[in-house]
C-alpha positions, 0 to 999 in steps of 0.5 A, spaced: 619 453 933 623 448 937 616 446 941 613 445 935 618 439 933 618 437 940 611 435 940 611 433 933 617 428 934 613 426 941 607 425 937 609 421 932 615 417 937 608 415 940 604 413 935 610 408 933 609 405 939 602 404 938 603 400 931 610 397 933 608 389 933 614 388 938 609 391 944 606 386 948 601 392 951 593 390 950 590 392 943 583 395 944 581 388 949 586 383 948 591 382 952 597 378 955 596 374 961 602 370 962 607 367 958 612 361 958 617 356 956 621 350 958 626 345 956 627 338 958 634 336 954 634 333 950 628 331 947 623 337 949 621 344 948 615 346 950 612 354 949 606 357 952 601 363 952 595 365 956 591 370 952 585 375 953 581 379 950 572 382 951 571 378 944 573 372 941 580 371 940 581 368 933 588 366 932 594 364 936 602 363 933 608 362 936 615 364 932 621 362 933 629 362 931 634 357 931 641 361 933 645 358 927 650 359 921 646 360 916 644 363 909 637 366 910 634 368 917 629 363 918 623 365 922 619 358 923 612 360 925 606 355 929 599 356 928 595 354 934 589 350 933 583 352 939 576 353 940 575 361 939 574 364 946 574 371 950 580 367 954 585 362 951 590 358 953 595 356 948 601 351 948 606 348 944 611 342 944 617 341 940 618 334 940 626 333 937 624 325 937 621 326 931 625 332 927 632 330 930 635 333 935 639 340 937 646 341 941 646 342 947 647 350 949 642 352 943 639 358 943 631 359 941 629 366 940 620 366 940 615 370 942 608 370 941 602 374 936 595 374 938 589 377 934 581 377 937 576 378 931 576 386 932 583 384 928 586 386 935 594 385 935 598 384 940 606 381 940 610 378 946 617 381 947 622 377 944 625 372 949 630 367 949 632 360 951 637 356 952 637 349 951 642 346 957 644 340 958 642 341 965 643 334 967 650 335 969 654 341 973 658 344 968 664 348 969 668 352 963 675 354 961 676 360 955 682 361 951 681 364 944 675 362 941 674 356 943 670 354 950 671 348 954 666 345 958 666 339 962 663 336 968 668 331 970 675 331 971 681 335 975 684 341 971 690 338 970 684 334 964 681 340 962 688 344 961 691 338 958 685 337 953 685 345 951 692 345 950 692 339 945 685 343 942 690 349 941 696 345 939 691 342 933 689 348 932 695 352 931 698 346 927 692 346 922 693 354 921 700 353 919 700 348 914 694 349 911 692 356 913 685 354 915 682 357 922 676 358 927 672 364 925 667 364 930 667 362 937 665 355 938 664 351 944 665 343 946 661 339 950 666 333 954 661 328 957 664 324 961 662 318 957 661 316 951 654 313 954 652 320 957 655 324 950 649 318 947 644 320 952 645 327 949 643 325 943 637 323 938 637 316 937 645 316 937 649 310 933 652 305 938 659 307 936 658 315 937 664 317 941 664 324 938 659 329 934 661 336 931 654 341 930 658 345 925 653 350 923 652 351 931 659 351 932 658 346 938 663 339 939 660 334 944 664 328 945 665 324 951 672 323 954 674 319 960 679 322 965 683 316 965 683 316 957 686 322 955 690 319 949 684 317 946 680 323 947 685 327 945 685 325 937 678 325 937 677 331 940 682 334 935 678 330 929 672 334 931 675 340 932 678 340 925 671 338 921 669 345 925 674 349 922 674 346 915 667 347 916 667 355 917 673 355 911 668 352 906 661 353 908 657 354 902 650 354 899 652 350 892 656 345 895 660 340 901 667 338 900 669 332 897 670 327 904 676 324 902 678 333 903 674 333 909 676 326 913 683 327 910 685 333 914 681 331 921 686 325 920 692 330 917 690 334 924 691 328 929 698 328 927 702 320 925 698 315 921 695 311 927 699 303 926 691 300 924 690 305 918 697 305 916 697 297 915 691 297 911 694 303 906 701 299 906 696 292 904 692 295 898 698 298 895 702 292 895 695 289 893 694 295 887 687 296 890 687 302 893 680 306 892 681 312 887 680 318 888 673 320 885 671 315 888 673 317 895 669 324 894 663 320 896 661 318 903 666 312 905 663 304 905 659 302 911 665 296 911 670 296 916 675 294 913 673 298 907 673 305 911 679 304 915 682 304 908 678 310 906 680 314 912 687 312 911 688 314 903 685 321 905 690 323 910 695 320 905 692 325 900 692 331 904 698 329 906 701 329 899 697 335 898 702 339 904 708 336 903 708 337 895 705 344 894 705 347 901 700 351 904 697 357 901 694 352 896 691 348 901 688 355 903 686 357 896 682 350 895 679 351 902 677 359 900 676 356 892 670 350 896 667 356 900 666 359 893 662 353 891 666 350 886 665 344 884 670 338 886 674 338 878 673 345 878 677 347 885 683 343 885 683 345 876 684 352 879 689 350 884 693 345 882 691 344 876 689 337 876 682 334 876 680 328 881 683 324 877 690 327 875 690 328 883 689 320 883 694 319 878 701 324 882 699 321 888 699 314 887 706 316 882 708 319 890 706 312 894 709 308 890 716 311 890 717 312 897 714 305 897 720 302 892 725 308 897 723 304 903 722 297 901 730 297 900 732 299 907 727 291 908 725 294 915 719 298 918 721 304 919 717 311 921 718 316 915 714 322 915 708 324 910 703 319 907 707 313 910 708 315 917 708 309 922 707 304 916 710 297 917 713 295 910 709 288 908 713 284 903 
């Protein structure tokens, strides 16, 4: 009885092996001769397959998937056009210049299938291709869930950046409850220009970018400009954390909350932003919270004020209502809530209500500070603000 069961098990295993779509062994006369892939960062991924049969080959397809956070497992399929023949060389080029780029370090899984006119089918085993920026000799440093990659600058340079990143993560979790949920990578280019060389059609002012669904940040930080680099890195890292905390298929965050959290994580509000905020309060020209839920203006002065107000709004919510409610707000947005719905559920007011409470809070701070008739550096929404009488 034991022998019969063993023979039956072996027979089933052999049958499944023959039917398995992952087998690259020859089916009939159909066989894979060679397959290859080549990456030319940042613009080109090339794939190739050589296949033969004793009858005409009628169908060859490339299948691939990109490693990124999504709400469904997506596999793309490329149908290769060719004249049926007993031997086929199939090639396909993924030109990022036509569809947009991928961040450095992206993993692509791919495999080929081929079929001949006798309906034999063969498939290559899945392989992985890493879309690395091989133009530079990268070194790495890992702490917790964050890995920094850099190629220019000494150990002090990267240790300072890592310490800043870890401090920012700790402060963000302390004040808002937000934290990295998944391992993340940061590629530190030596200059903003070299960063832009790693992107497809970047804006000329781009200095850093967070590829949130890939868990990747790319940023240009010159070793002799650490002060700017630390703030910029903290800003983009916060976007990445907030995205991991709130990603859902239904709704995005209001822009004021996303950008406000990033500005808040940087620390004290910069003088330029604080000055524009003071002017707007004095002139009664603050933007409404509801208008700040949409993308900010491309006009420089309006954009600066929008960022300053966003910082002030987050500071108001954290200082007035605490960490637990901010974390609850992020968790509510993760469920796909509307902007007004999330605020009402957590705080009991919508965006218009927030606007009234925040502006009243802001005016009170100004009235109190105006009595001193001097520049001051308080905590909260008006940090580093120079008063304008």
